PDB file with SEQRES, HELIX, SHEET and CRYST1 records, atoms N, CA, C and O in Angstrom:
SEQRES   1 A   88  MET ILE GLN PRO ASN SER VAL PRO SER CYS ILE PRO ALA          
SEQRES   2 A   88  ALA SER GLY VAL ALA SER ALA LEU ALA GLN GLY SER THR          
SEQRES   3 A   88  ALA THR LEU PRO PHE LEU THR PRO PHE SER GLY ALA SER          
SEQRES   4 A   88  GLN ARG ARG TYR VAL ARG GLY ILE ASP TYR GLN PRO SER          
SEQRES   5 A   88  VAL ARG LYS ARG LYS ARG SER LEU GLY PHE LEU ALA ARG          
SEQRES   6 A   88  SER ARG SER ARG THR GLY ARG LYS ILE ILE LYS ARG ARG          
SEQRES   7 A   88  THR LEU LYS GLY ARG TRP PHE LEU THR HIS                      
HELIX    1 AA1 GLY A   16  GLN A   23  1                                   8    
HELIX    2 AA2 PRO A   30  LEU A   32  5                                   3    
HELIX    3 AA3 SER A   36  SER A   39  5                                   4    
HELIX    4 AA4 VAL A   53  LEU A   60  1                                   8    
HELIX    5 AA5 PHE A   62  ARG A   67  1                                   6    
HELIX    6 AA6 ARG A   69  LYS A   81  1                                  13    
CRYST1    1.000    1.000    1.000  90.00  90.00  90.00 P 1           1          
ATOM      1  N   MET A   1       1.005 -18.240  15.139  1.00  0.00           N  
ATOM      2  CA  MET A   1       2.384 -18.655  15.221  1.00  0.00           C  
ATOM      3  C   MET A   1       2.414 -20.158  15.453  1.00  0.00           C  
ATOM      4  O   MET A   1       1.525 -20.704  16.107  1.00  0.00           O  
ATOM      5  N   ILE A   2       3.398 -20.809  14.939  1.00  0.00           N  
ATOM      6  CA  ILE A   2       3.530 -22.247  15.045  1.00  0.00           C  
ATOM      7  C   ILE A   2       4.127 -22.604  16.405  1.00  0.00           C  
ATOM      8  O   ILE A   2       5.129 -22.031  16.833  1.00  0.00           O  
ATOM      9  N   GLN A   3       3.497 -23.550  17.062  1.00  0.00           N  
ATOM     10  CA  GLN A   3       4.035 -24.010  18.355  1.00  0.00           C  
ATOM     11  C   GLN A   3       5.277 -24.867  18.091  1.00  0.00           C  
ATOM     12  O   GLN A   3       5.296 -25.628  17.124  1.00  0.00           O  
ATOM     13  N   PRO A   4       6.299 -24.761  18.919  1.00  0.00           N  
ATOM     14  CA  PRO A   4       7.538 -25.508  18.636  1.00  0.00           C  
ATOM     15  C   PRO A   4       7.362 -27.026  18.701  1.00  0.00           C  
ATOM     16  O   PRO A   4       8.110 -27.749  18.042  1.00  0.00           O  
ATOM     17  N   ASN A   5       6.399 -27.531  19.472  1.00  0.00           N  
ATOM     18  CA  ASN A   5       6.287 -28.984  19.612  1.00  0.00           C  
ATOM     19  C   ASN A   5       5.238 -29.602  18.663  1.00  0.00           C  
ATOM     20  O   ASN A   5       5.100 -30.824  18.602  1.00  0.00           O  
ATOM     21  N   SER A   6       4.508 -28.761  17.934  1.00  0.00           N  
ATOM     22  CA  SER A   6       3.504 -29.307  17.026  1.00  0.00           C  
ATOM     23  C   SER A   6       4.041 -29.323  15.612  1.00  0.00           C  
ATOM     24  O   SER A   6       4.736 -28.397  15.195  1.00  0.00           O  
ATOM     25  N   VAL A   7       3.722 -30.374  14.874  1.00  0.00           N  
ATOM     26  CA  VAL A   7       4.121 -30.525  13.493  1.00  0.00           C  
ATOM     27  C   VAL A   7       2.903 -30.300  12.617  1.00  0.00           C  
ATOM     28  O   VAL A   7       1.893 -30.982  12.791  1.00  0.00           O  
ATOM     29  N   PRO A   8       2.966 -29.352  11.670  1.00  0.00           N  
ATOM     30  CA  PRO A   8       1.811 -29.137  10.789  1.00  0.00           C  
ATOM     31  C   PRO A   8       1.515 -30.364   9.955  1.00  0.00           C  
ATOM     32  O   PRO A   8       2.413 -31.137   9.620  1.00  0.00           O  
ATOM     33  N   SER A   9       0.229 -30.538   9.618  1.00  0.00           N  
ATOM     34  CA  SER A   9      -0.162 -31.744   8.881  1.00  0.00           C  
ATOM     35  C   SER A   9       0.272 -31.692   7.417  1.00  0.00           C  
ATOM     36  O   SER A   9       0.316 -32.730   6.757  1.00  0.00           O  
ATOM     37  N   CYS A  10       0.601 -30.479   6.885  1.00  0.00           N  
ATOM     38  CA  CYS A  10       0.983 -30.406   5.478  1.00  0.00           C  
ATOM     39  C   CYS A  10       2.445 -30.818   5.266  1.00  0.00           C  
ATOM     40  O   CYS A  10       2.861 -31.000   4.122  1.00  0.00           O  
ATOM     41  N   ILE A  11       3.226 -30.967   6.324  1.00  0.00           N  
ATOM     42  CA  ILE A  11       4.636 -31.366   6.193  1.00  0.00           C  
ATOM     43  C   ILE A  11       4.745 -32.830   6.602  1.00  0.00           C  
ATOM     44  O   ILE A  11       4.314 -33.200   7.695  1.00  0.00           O  
ATOM     45  N   PRO A  12       5.314 -33.663   5.740  1.00  0.00           N  
ATOM     46  CA  PRO A  12       5.454 -35.076   6.113  1.00  0.00           C  
ATOM     47  C   PRO A  12       6.354 -35.235   7.336  1.00  0.00           C  
ATOM     48  O   PRO A  12       7.310 -34.481   7.519  1.00  0.00           O  
ATOM     49  N   ALA A  13       6.039 -36.211   8.157  1.00  0.00           N  
ATOM     50  CA  ALA A  13       6.781 -36.409   9.389  1.00  0.00           C  
ATOM     51  C   ALA A  13       8.211 -36.867   9.154  1.00  0.00           C  
ATOM     52  O   ALA A  13       9.060 -36.676  10.025  1.00  0.00           O  
ATOM     53  N   ALA A  14       8.506 -37.469   8.001  1.00  0.00           N  
ATOM     54  CA  ALA A  14       9.841 -37.988   7.742  1.00  0.00           C  
ATOM     55  C   ALA A  14      10.787 -36.913   7.219  1.00  0.00           C  
ATOM     56  O   ALA A  14      11.986 -37.165   7.108  1.00  0.00           O  
ATOM     57  N   SER A  15      10.297 -35.747   6.901  1.00  0.00           N  
ATOM     58  CA  SER A  15      11.177 -34.735   6.294  1.00  0.00           C  
ATOM     59  C   SER A  15      12.013 -34.056   7.365  1.00  0.00           C  
ATOM     60  O   SER A  15      11.721 -34.146   8.557  1.00  0.00           O  
ATOM     61  N   GLY A  16      13.063 -33.372   6.912  1.00  0.00           N  
ATOM     62  CA  GLY A  16      13.947 -32.660   7.823  1.00  0.00           C  
ATOM     63  C   GLY A  16      13.283 -31.437   8.429  1.00  0.00           C  
ATOM     64  O   GLY A  16      13.638 -31.013   9.528  1.00  0.00           O  
ATOM     65  N   VAL A  17      12.311 -30.865   7.708  1.00  0.00           N  
ATOM     66  CA  VAL A  17      11.599 -29.707   8.220  1.00  0.00           C  
ATOM     67  C   VAL A  17      10.771 -30.085   9.431  1.00  0.00           C  
ATOM     68  O   VAL A  17      10.722 -29.342  10.412  1.00  0.00           O  
ATOM     69  N   ALA A  18      10.119 -31.236   9.368  1.00  0.00           N  
ATOM     70  CA  ALA A  18       9.298 -31.668  10.477  1.00  0.00           C  
ATOM     71  C   ALA A  18      10.143 -31.955  11.705  1.00  0.00           C  
ATOM     72  O   ALA A  18       9.722 -31.665  12.825  1.00  0.00           O  
ATOM     73  N   SER A  19      11.330 -32.521  11.513  1.00  0.00           N  
ATOM     74  CA  SER A  19      12.179 -32.802  12.652  1.00  0.00           C  
ATOM     75  C   SER A  19      12.734 -31.503  13.239  1.00  0.00           C  
ATOM     76  O   SER A  19      12.912 -31.398  14.452  1.00  0.00           O  
ATOM     77  N   ALA A  20      13.008 -30.514  12.384  1.00  0.00           N  
ATOM     78  CA  ALA A  20      13.474 -29.227  12.886  1.00  0.00           C  
ATOM     79  C   ALA A  20      12.377 -28.515  13.653  1.00  0.00           C  
ATOM     80  O   ALA A  20      12.647 -27.826  14.637  1.00  0.00           O  
ATOM     81  N   LEU A  21      11.121 -28.682  13.198  1.00  0.00           N  
ATOM     82  CA  LEU A  21      10.004 -28.079  13.935  1.00  0.00           C  
ATOM     83  C   LEU A  21       9.806 -28.763  15.282  1.00  0.00           C  
ATOM     84  O   LEU A  21       9.513 -28.106  16.281  1.00  0.00           O  
ATOM     85  N   ALA A  22       9.966 -30.069  15.307  1.00  0.00           N  
ATOM     86  CA  ALA A  22       9.783 -30.778  16.550  1.00  0.00           C  
ATOM     87  C   ALA A  22      10.843 -30.384  17.564  1.00  0.00           C  
ATOM     88  O   ALA A  22      10.580 -30.377  18.767  1.00  0.00           O  
ATOM     89  N   GLN A  23      12.039 -30.055  17.091  1.00  0.00           N  
ATOM     90  CA  GLN A  23      13.111 -29.629  18.011  1.00  0.00           C  
ATOM     91  C   GLN A  23      12.926 -28.187  18.448  1.00  0.00           C  
ATOM     92  O   GLN A  23      13.481 -27.777  19.467  1.00  0.00           O  
ATOM     93  N   GLY A  24      12.161 -27.416  17.699  1.00  0.00           N  
ATOM     94  CA  GLY A  24      11.890 -26.038  18.075  1.00  0.00           C  
ATOM     95  C   GLY A  24      12.902 -25.042  17.543  1.00  0.00           C  
ATOM     96  O   GLY A  24      12.950 -23.909  18.023  1.00  0.00           O  
ATOM     97  N   SER A  25      13.709 -25.425  16.572  1.00  0.00           N  
ATOM     98  CA  SER A  25      14.713 -24.501  16.040  1.00  0.00           C  
ATOM     99  C   SER A  25      14.172 -23.851  14.778  1.00  0.00           C  
ATOM    100  O   SER A  25      14.270 -24.424  13.693  1.00  0.00           O  
ATOM    101  N   THR A  26      13.605 -22.664  14.910  1.00  0.00           N  
ATOM    102  CA  THR A  26      13.101 -21.945  13.739  1.00  0.00           C  
ATOM    103  C   THR A  26      14.158 -21.042  13.158  1.00  0.00           C  
ATOM    104  O   THR A  26      13.906 -20.379  12.152  1.00  0.00           O  
ATOM    105  N   ALA A  27      15.344 -20.990  13.759  1.00  0.00           N  
ATOM    106  CA  ALA A  27      16.410 -20.135  13.224  1.00  0.00           C  
ATOM    107  C   ALA A  27      16.918 -20.672  11.897  1.00  0.00           C  
ATOM    108  O   ALA A  27      17.394 -19.903  11.062  1.00  0.00           O  
ATOM    109  N   THR A  28      16.825 -21.984  11.690  1.00  0.00           N  
ATOM    110  CA  THR A  28      17.298 -22.559  10.426  1.00  0.00           C  
ATOM    111  C   THR A  28      16.203 -22.536   9.369  1.00  0.00           C  
ATOM    112  O   THR A  28      16.464 -22.898   8.222  1.00  0.00           O  
ATOM    113  N   LEU A  29      15.008 -22.131   9.707  1.00  0.00           N  
ATOM    114  CA  LEU A  29      13.891 -22.108   8.779  1.00  0.00           C  
ATOM    115  C   LEU A  29      13.415 -20.671   8.571  1.00  0.00           C  
ATOM    116  O   LEU A  29      12.499 -20.226   9.263  1.00  0.00           O  
ATOM    117  N   PRO A  30      14.016 -19.941   7.637  1.00  0.00           N  
ATOM    118  CA  PRO A  30      13.640 -18.527   7.471  1.00  0.00           C  
ATOM    119  C   PRO A  30      12.252 -18.342   6.911  1.00  0.00           C  
ATOM    120  O   PRO A  30      11.664 -17.274   7.085  1.00  0.00           O  
ATOM    121  N   PHE A  31      11.692 -19.362   6.231  1.00  0.00           N  
ATOM    122  CA  PHE A  31      10.368 -19.213   5.641  1.00  0.00           C  
ATOM    123  C   PHE A  31       9.258 -19.352   6.673  1.00  0.00           C  
ATOM    124  O   PHE A  31       8.093 -19.136   6.337  1.00  0.00           O  
ATOM    125  N   LEU A  32       9.567 -19.698   7.895  1.00  0.00           N  
ATOM    126  CA  LEU A  32       8.555 -19.839   8.939  1.00  0.00           C  
ATOM    127  C   LEU A  32       8.530 -18.653   9.906  1.00  0.00           C  
ATOM    128  O   LEU A  32       7.913 -18.735  10.968  1.00  0.00           O  
ATOM    129  N   THR A  33       9.178 -17.586   9.557  1.00  0.00           N  
ATOM    130  CA  THR A  33       9.153 -16.405  10.419  1.00  0.00           C  
ATOM    131  C   THR A  33       7.807 -15.710  10.277  1.00  0.00           C  
ATOM    132  O   THR A  33       7.127 -15.899   9.269  1.00  0.00           O  
ATOM    133  N   PRO A  34       7.406 -14.914  11.257  1.00  0.00           N  
ATOM    134  CA  PRO A  34       6.123 -14.227  11.163  1.00  0.00           C  
ATOM    135  C   PRO A  34       6.065 -13.216  10.030  1.00  0.00           C  
ATOM    136  O   PRO A  34       4.976 -12.889   9.559  1.00  0.00           O  
ATOM    137  N   PHE A  35       7.218 -12.709   9.577  1.00  0.00           N  
ATOM    138  CA  PHE A  35       7.241 -11.677   8.556  1.00  0.00           C  
ATOM    139  C   PHE A  35       7.576 -12.247   7.176  1.00  0.00           C  
ATOM    140  O   PHE A  35       7.904 -11.486   6.266  1.00  0.00           O  
ATOM    141  N   SER A  36       7.501 -13.551   7.003  1.00  0.00           N  
ATOM    142  CA  SER A  36       7.869 -14.117   5.713  1.00  0.00           C  
ATOM    143  C   SER A  36       6.835 -13.748   4.630  1.00  0.00           C  
ATOM    144  O   SER A  36       7.191 -13.652   3.456  1.00  0.00           O  
ATOM    145  N   GLY A  37       5.607 -13.547   4.998  1.00  0.00           N  
ATOM    146  CA  GLY A  37       4.580 -13.163   4.013  1.00  0.00           C  
ATOM    147  C   GLY A  37       4.633 -11.692   3.655  1.00  0.00           C  
ATOM    148  O   GLY A  37       4.000 -11.273   2.686  1.00  0.00           O  
ATOM    149  N   ALA A  38       5.370 -10.900   4.411  1.00  0.00           N  
ATOM    150  CA  ALA A  38       5.400  -9.463   4.147  1.00  0.00           C  
ATOM    151  C   ALA A  38       6.171  -9.121   2.881  1.00  0.00           C  
ATOM    152  O   ALA A  38       5.949  -8.062   2.293  1.00  0.00           O  
ATOM    153  N   SER A  39       7.065  -9.991   2.455  1.00  0.00           N  
ATOM    154  CA  SER A  39       7.859  -9.686   1.276  1.00  0.00           C  
ATOM    155  C   SER A  39       7.147 -10.076  -0.021  1.00  0.00           C  
ATOM    156  O   SER A  39       7.616  -9.740  -1.108  1.00  0.00           O  
ATOM    157  N   GLN A  40       6.029 -10.777   0.086  1.00  0.00           N  
ATOM    158  CA  GLN A  40       5.310 -11.221  -1.095  1.00  0.00           C  
ATOM    159  C   GLN A  40       4.177 -10.235  -1.407  1.00  0.00           C  
ATOM    160  O   GLN A  40       3.461  -9.791  -0.510  1.00  0.00           O  
ATOM    161  N   ARG A  41       4.031  -9.906  -2.682  1.00  0.00           N  
ATOM    162  CA  ARG A  41       2.952  -9.014  -3.103  1.00  0.00           C  
ATOM    163  C   ARG A  41       1.720  -9.874  -3.423  1.00  0.00           C  
ATOM    164  O   ARG A  41       1.761 -10.736  -4.301  1.00  0.00           O  
ATOM    165  N   ARG A  42       0.653  -9.628  -2.712  1.00  0.00           N  
ATOM    166  CA  ARG A  42      -0.548 -10.428  -2.917  1.00  0.00           C  
ATOM    167  C   ARG A  42      -1.508  -9.769  -3.904  1.00  0.00           C  
ATOM    168  O   ARG A  42      -2.169 -10.466  -4.674  1.00  0.00           O  
ATOM    169  N   TYR A  43      -1.594  -8.457  -3.895  1.00  0.00           N  
ATOM    170  CA  TYR A  43      -2.536  -7.753  -4.750  1.00  0.00           C  
ATOM    171  C   TYR A  43      -1.785  -6.662  -5.519  1.00  0.00           C  
ATOM    172  O   TYR A  43      -0.787  -6.125  -5.038  1.00  0.00           O  
ATOM    173  N   VAL A  44      -2.264  -6.352  -6.684  1.00  0.00           N  
ATOM    174  CA  VAL A  44      -1.684  -5.276  -7.489  1.00  0.00           C  
ATOM    175  C   VAL A  44      -2.345  -3.989  -7.026  1.00  0.00           C  
ATOM    176  O   VAL A  44      -3.571  -3.880  -6.986  1.00  0.00           O  
ATOM    177  N   ARG A  45      -1.518  -3.024  -6.679  1.00  0.00           N  
ATOM    178  CA  ARG A  45      -2.046  -1.750  -6.194  1.00  0.00           C  
ATOM    179  C   ARG A  45      -1.431  -0.595  -6.999  1.00  0.00           C  
ATOM    180  O   ARG A  45      -0.360  -0.732  -7.591  1.00  0.00           O  
ATOM    181  N   GLY A  46      -2.124   0.525  -7.003  1.00  0.00           N  
ATOM    182  CA  GLY A  46      -1.588   1.698  -7.633  1.00  0.00           C  
ATOM    183  C   GLY A  46      -1.835   1.818  -9.128  1.00  0.00           C  
ATOM    184  O   GLY A  46      -1.166   2.595  -9.809  1.00  0.00           O  
ATOM    185  N   ILE A  47      -2.797   1.049  -9.646  1.00  0.00           N  
ATOM    186  CA  ILE A  47      -3.075   1.129 -11.079  1.00  0.00           C  
ATOM    187  C   ILE A  47      -4.413   1.815 -11.319  1.00  0.00           C  
ATOM    188  O   ILE A  47      -4.936   1.767 -12.432  1.00  0.00           O  
ATOM    189  N   ASP A  48      -4.970   2.443 -10.310  1.00  0.00           N  
ATOM    190  CA  ASP A  48      -6.302   3.048 -10.424  1.00  0.00           C  
ATOM    191  C   ASP A  48      -6.260   4.381 -11.153  1.00  0.00           C  
ATOM    192  O   ASP A  48      -7.201   4.707 -11.875  1.00  0.00           O  
ATOM    193  N   TYR A  49      -5.212   5.152 -10.989  1.00  0.00           N  
ATOM    194  CA  TYR A  49      -5.179   6.518 -11.526  1.00  0.00           C  
ATOM    195  C   TYR A  49      -4.719   6.499 -12.972  1.00  0.00           C  
ATOM    196  O   TYR A  49      -3.561   6.201 -13.267  1.00  0.00           O  
ATOM    197  N   GLN A  50      -5.629   6.816 -13.859  1.00  0.00           N  
ATOM    198  CA  GLN A  50      -5.336   6.962 -15.280  1.00  0.00           C  
ATOM    199  C   GLN A  50      -5.573   8.434 -15.633  1.00  0.00           C  
ATOM    200  O   GLN A  50      -6.713   8.832 -15.870  1.00  0.00           O  
ATOM    201  N   PRO A  51      -4.510   9.248 -15.670  1.00  0.00           N  
ATOM    202  CA  PRO A  51      -4.697  10.696 -15.771  1.00  0.00           C  
ATOM    203  C   PRO A  51      -5.279  11.131 -17.104  1.00  0.00           C  
ATOM    204  O   PRO A  51      -4.979  10.568 -18.157  1.00  0.00           O  
ATOM    205  N   SER A  52      -6.126  12.158 -17.020  1.00  0.00           N  
ATOM    206  CA  SER A  52      -6.704  12.781 -18.194  1.00  0.00           C  
ATOM    207  C   SER A  52      -6.631  14.289 -17.961  1.00  0.00           C  
ATOM    208  O   SER A  52      -7.214  14.804 -17.007  1.00  0.00           O  
ATOM    209  N   VAL A  53      -5.925  14.979 -18.822  1.00  0.00           N  
ATOM    210  CA  VAL A  53      -5.737  16.430 -18.664  1.00  0.00           C  
ATOM    211  C   VAL A  53      -7.091  17.156 -18.778  1.00  0.00           C  
ATOM    212  O   VAL A  53      -7.360  18.111 -18.050  1.00  0.00           O  
ATOM    213  N   ARG A  54      -7.905  16.696 -19.676  1.00  0.00           N  
ATOM    214  CA  ARG A  54      -9.201  17.353 -19.865  1.00  0.00           C  
ATOM    215  C   ARG A  54     -10.064  17.270 -18.600  1.00  0.00           C  
ATOM    216  O   ARG A  54     -10.625  18.279 -18.173  1.00  0.00           O  
ATOM    217  N   LYS A  55     -10.175  16.099 -18.008  1.00  0.00           N  
ATOM    218  CA  LYS A  55     -10.955  15.957 -16.790  1.00  0.00           C  
ATOM    219  C   LYS A  55     -10.348  16.748 -15.631  1.00  0.00           C  
ATOM    220  O   LYS A  55     -11.068  17.336 -14.823  1.00  0.00           O  
ATOM    221  N   ARG A  56      -9.019  16.755 -15.560  1.00  0.00           N  
ATOM    222  CA  ARG A  56      -8.348  17.492 -14.474  1.00  0.00           C  
ATOM    223  C   ARG A  56      -8.616  18.980 -14.595  1.00  0.00           C  
ATOM    224  O   ARG A  56      -8.901  19.647 -13.600  1.00  0.00           O  
ATOM    225  N   LYS A  57      -8.527  19.500 -15.806  1.00  0.00           N  
ATOM    226  CA  LYS A  57      -8.773  20.937 -16.015  1.00  0.00           C  
ATOM    227  C   LYS A  57     -10.230  21.284 -15.766  1.00  0.00           C  
ATOM    228  O   LYS A  57     -10.527  22.363 -15.253  1.00  0.00           O  
ATOM    229  N   ARG A  58     -11.139  20.396 -16.119  1.00  0.00           N  
ATOM    230  CA  ARG A  58     -12.559  20.681 -15.936  1.00  0.00           C  
ATOM    231  C   ARG A  58     -12.940  20.711 -14.464  1.00  0.00           C  
ATOM    232  O   ARG A  58     -13.828  21.469 -14.075  1.00  0.00           O  
ATOM    233  N   SER A  59     -12.304  19.924 -13.662  1.00  0.00           N  
ATOM    234  CA  SER A  59     -12.687  19.876 -12.232  1.00  0.00           C  
ATOM    235  C   SER A  59     -11.789  20.739 -11.361  1.00  0.00           C  
ATOM    236  O   SER A  59     -12.258  21.276 -10.358  1.00  0.00           O  
ATOM    237  N   LEU A  60     -10.517  20.893 -11.707  1.00  0.00           N  
ATOM    238  CA  LEU A  60      -9.580  21.597 -10.845  1.00  0.00           C  
ATOM    239  C   LEU A  60      -8.933  22.806 -11.513  1.00  0.00           C  
ATOM    240  O   LEU A  60      -8.038  23.423 -10.935  1.00  0.00           O  
ATOM    241  N   GLY A  61      -9.369  23.151 -12.715  1.00  0.00           N  
ATOM    242  CA  GLY A  61      -8.747  24.273 -13.459  1.00  0.00           C  
ATOM    243  C   GLY A  61      -9.228  25.620 -12.948  1.00  0.00           C  
ATOM    244  O   GLY A  61     -10.112  25.712 -12.096  1.00  0.00           O  
ATOM    245  N   PHE A  62      -8.612  26.667 -13.499  1.00  0.00           N  
ATOM    246  CA  PHE A  62      -8.900  28.025 -13.051  1.00  0.00           C  
ATOM    247  C   PHE A  62     -10.342  28.433 -13.350  1.00  0.00           C  
ATOM    248  O   PHE A  62     -10.994  29.061 -12.515  1.00  0.00           O  
ATOM    249  N   LEU A  63     -10.840  28.081 -14.530  1.00  0.00           N  
ATOM    250  CA  LEU A  63     -12.210  28.442 -14.889  1.00  0.00           C  
ATOM    251  C   LEU A  63     -13.218  27.727 -14.012  1.00  0.00           C  
ATOM    252  O   LEU A  63     -14.230  28.310 -13.622  1.00  0.00           O  
ATOM    253  N   ALA A  64     -12.951  26.466 -13.697  1.00  0.00           N  
ATOM    254  CA  ALA A  64     -13.850  25.717 -12.834  1.00  0.00           C  
ATOM    255  C   ALA A  64     -13.835  26.289 -11.416  1.00  0.00           C  
ATOM    256  O   ALA A  64     -14.873  26.364 -10.758  1.00  0.00           O  
ATOM    257  N   ARG A  65     -12.657  26.687 -10.956  1.00  0.00           N  
ATOM    258  CA  ARG A  65     -12.560  27.278  -9.624  1.00  0.00           C  
ATOM    259  C   ARG A  65     -13.252  28.618  -9.547  1.00  0.00           C  
ATOM    260  O   ARG A  65     -13.897  28.938  -8.548  1.00  0.00           O  
ATOM    261  N   SER A  66     -13.119  29.409 -10.611  1.00  0.00           N  
ATOM    262  CA  SER A  66     -13.693  30.763 -10.571  1.00  0.00           C  
ATOM    263  C   SER A  66     -15.205  30.757 -10.733  1.00  0.00           C  
ATOM    264  O   SER A  66     -15.842  31.777 -10.472  1.00  0.00           O  
ATOM    265  N   ARG A  67     -15.798  29.657 -11.151  1.00  0.00           N  
ATOM    266  CA  ARG A  67     -17.255  29.584 -11.323  1.00  0.00           C  
ATOM    267  C   ARG A  67     -18.000  29.440 -10.002  1.00  0.00           C  
ATOM    268  O   ARG A  67     -19.125  29.923  -9.872  1.00  0.00           O  
ATOM    269  N   SER A  68     -17.390  28.786  -9.027  1.00  0.00           N  
ATOM    270  CA  SER A  68     -18.106  28.550  -7.755  1.00  0.00           C  
ATOM    271  C   SER A  68     -17.533  29.433  -6.666  1.00  0.00           C  
ATOM    272  O   SER A  68     -16.416  29.940  -6.770  1.00  0.00           O  
ATOM    273  N   ARG A  69     -18.326  29.603  -5.618  1.00  0.00           N  
ATOM    274  CA  ARG A  69     -17.888  30.450  -4.510  1.00  0.00           C  
ATOM    275  C   ARG A  69     -16.757  29.785  -3.721  1.00  0.00           C  
ATOM    276  O   ARG A  69     -15.817  30.463  -3.306  1.00  0.00           O  
ATOM    277  N   THR A  70     -16.836  28.491  -3.514  1.00  0.00           N  
ATOM    278  CA  THR A  70     -15.745  27.805  -2.791  1.00  0.00           C  
ATOM    279  C   THR A  70     -14.479  27.770  -3.646  1.00  0.00           C  
ATOM    280  O   THR A  70     -13.367  27.828  -3.120  1.00  0.00           O  
ATOM    281  N   GLY A  71     -14.652  27.677  -4.947  1.00  0.00           N  
ATOM    282  CA  GLY A  71     -13.470  27.717  -5.830  1.00  0.00           C  
ATOM    283  C   GLY A  71     -12.770  29.058  -5.779  1.00  0.00           C  
ATOM    284  O   GLY A  71     -11.541  29.121  -5.788  1.00  0.00           O  
ATOM    285  N   ARG A  72     -13.550  30.143  -5.725  1.00  0.00           N  
ATOM    286  CA  ARG A  72     -12.950  31.471  -5.604  1.00  0.00           C  
ATOM    287  C   ARG A  72     -12.237  31.625  -4.282  1.00  0.00           C  
ATOM    288  O   ARG A  72     -11.215  32.306  -4.197  1.00  0.00           O  
ATOM    289  N   LYS A  73     -12.777  30.988  -3.232  1.00  0.00           N  
ATOM    290  CA  LYS A  73     -12.097  31.034  -1.938  1.00  0.00           C  
ATOM    291  C   LYS A  73     -10.757  30.303  -2.011  1.00  0.00           C  
ATOM    292  O   LYS A  73      -9.774  30.743  -1.416  1.00  0.00           O  
ATOM    293  N   ILE A  74     -10.719  29.201  -2.733  1.00  0.00           N  
ATOM    294  CA  ILE A  74      -9.464  28.456  -2.891  1.00  0.00           C  
ATOM    295  C   ILE A  74      -8.434  29.292  -3.625  1.00  0.00           C  
ATOM    296  O   ILE A  74      -7.270  29.339  -3.229  1.00  0.00           O  
ATOM    297  N   ILE A  75      -8.865  29.961  -4.711  1.00  0.00           N  
ATOM    298  CA  ILE A  75      -7.940  30.806  -5.474  1.00  0.00           C  
ATOM    299  C   ILE A  75      -7.423  31.941  -4.592  1.00  0.00           C  
ATOM    300  O   ILE A  75      -6.230  32.246  -4.596  1.00  0.00           O  
ATOM    301  N   LYS A  76      -8.333  32.566  -3.833  1.00  0.00           N  
ATOM    302  CA  LYS A  76      -7.935  33.662  -2.960  1.00  0.00           C  
ATOM    303  C   LYS A  76      -6.942  33.201  -1.884  1.00  0.00           C  
ATOM    304  O   LYS A  76      -5.941  33.862  -1.610  1.00  0.00           O  
ATOM    305  N   ARG A  77      -7.252  32.059  -1.293  1.00  0.00           N  
ATOM    306  CA  ARG A  77      -6.389  31.510  -0.226  1.00  0.00           C  
ATOM    307  C   ARG A  77      -5.002  31.183  -0.767  1.00  0.00           C  
ATOM    308  O   ARG A  77      -4.000  31.443  -0.102  1.00  0.00           O  
ATOM    309  N   ARG A  78      -4.939  30.623  -1.952  1.00  0.00           N  
ATOM    310  CA  ARG A  78      -3.632  30.281  -2.539  1.00  0.00           C  
ATOM    311  C   ARG A  78      -2.865  31.521  -2.953  1.00  0.00           C  
ATOM    312  O   ARG A  78      -1.636  31.543  -2.895  1.00  0.00           O  
ATOM    313  N   THR A  79      -3.606  32.582  -3.382  1.00  0.00           N  
ATOM    314  CA  THR A  79      -2.939  33.840  -3.730  1.00  0.00           C  
ATOM    315  C   THR A  79      -2.349  34.470  -2.492  1.00  0.00           C  
ATOM    316  O   THR A  79      -1.207  34.929  -2.511  1.00  0.00           O  
ATOM    317  N   LEU A  80      -3.114  34.500  -1.407  1.00  0.00           N  
ATOM    318  CA  LEU A  80      -2.604  35.087  -0.158  1.00  0.00           C  
ATOM    319  C   LEU A  80      -1.428  34.333   0.395  1.00  0.00           C  
ATOM    320  O   LEU A  80      -0.548  34.922   1.022  1.00  0.00           O  
ATOM    321  N   LYS A  81      -1.400  33.039   0.175  1.00  0.00           N  
ATOM    322  CA  LYS A  81      -0.302  32.232   0.662  1.00  0.00           C  
ATOM    323  C   LYS A  81       0.950  32.428  -0.172  1.00  0.00           C  
ATOM    324  O   LYS A  81       2.056  32.134   0.282  1.00  0.00           O  
ATOM    325  N   GLY A  82       0.780  32.922  -1.388  1.00  0.00           N  
ATOM    326  CA  GLY A  82       1.941  33.178  -2.243  1.00  0.00           C  
ATOM    327  C   GLY A  82       2.263  32.049  -3.203  1.00  0.00           C  
ATOM    328  O   GLY A  82       3.391  31.933  -3.682  1.00  0.00           O  
ATOM    329  N   ARG A  83       1.275  31.220  -3.480  1.00  0.00           N  
ATOM    330  CA  ARG A  83       1.508  30.124  -4.422  1.00  0.00           C  
ATOM    331  C   ARG A  83       1.716  30.655  -5.848  1.00  0.00           C  
ATOM    332  O   ARG A  83       1.029  31.575  -6.291  1.00  0.00           O  
ATOM    333  N   TRP A  84       2.660  30.063  -6.537  1.00  0.00           N  
ATOM    334  CA  TRP A  84       2.894  30.445  -7.917  1.00  0.00           C  
ATOM    335  C   TRP A  84       1.842  29.837  -8.821  1.00  0.00           C  
ATOM    336  O   TRP A  84       1.416  30.471  -9.787  1.00  0.00           O  
ATOM    337  N   PHE A  85       1.420  28.628  -8.527  1.00  0.00           N  
ATOM    338  CA  PHE A  85       0.408  27.956  -9.313  1.00  0.00           C  
ATOM    339  C   PHE A  85      -0.885  27.924  -8.515  1.00  0.00           C  
ATOM    340  O   PHE A  85      -0.978  27.225  -7.506  1.00  0.00           O  
ATOM    341  N   LEU A  86      -1.878  28.674  -8.959  1.00  0.00           N  
ATOM    342  CA  LEU A  86      -3.131  28.764  -8.223  1.00  0.00           C  
ATOM    343  C   LEU A  86      -4.014  27.556  -8.456  1.00  0.00           C  
ATOM    344  O   LEU A  86      -4.653  27.069  -7.523  1.00  0.00           O  
ATOM    345  N   THR A  87      -4.060  27.070  -9.671  1.00  0.00           N  
ATOM    346  CA  THR A  87      -4.879  25.916 -10.019  1.00  0.00           C  
ATOM    347  C   THR A  87      -4.139  25.079 -11.050  1.00  0.00           C  
ATOM    348  O   THR A  87      -3.012  25.399 -11.429  1.00  0.00           O  
ATOM    349  N   HIS A  88      -4.774  24.015 -11.497  1.00  0.00           N  
ATOM    350  CA  HIS A  88      -4.198  23.167 -12.530  1.00  0.00           C  
ATOM    351  C   HIS A  88      -4.460  23.761 -13.899  1.00  0.00           C  
ATOM    352  O   HIS A  88      -4.050  23.189 -14.909  1.00  0.00           O  
TER     353      HIS A  88                                                      
END                                                                             
């Protein structure tokens, strides 16, 4: 956090921002709030999942579940719970 009596070196001393910082009034400077960086997106997220029906069916489908013992347990558990869709 910026100290009210210190002026950052990136702001010229003759500007109005520097004088406002020296006076300690950050209410007039909304870009110097601690949460000002929260509204900016720094990294792109959420583009990792590229769905493929074939891969999904091969790993999570009914035939894949029925081949293994743990998969059969999943199908049984979902049947007992009353799920309409047992697998993908």
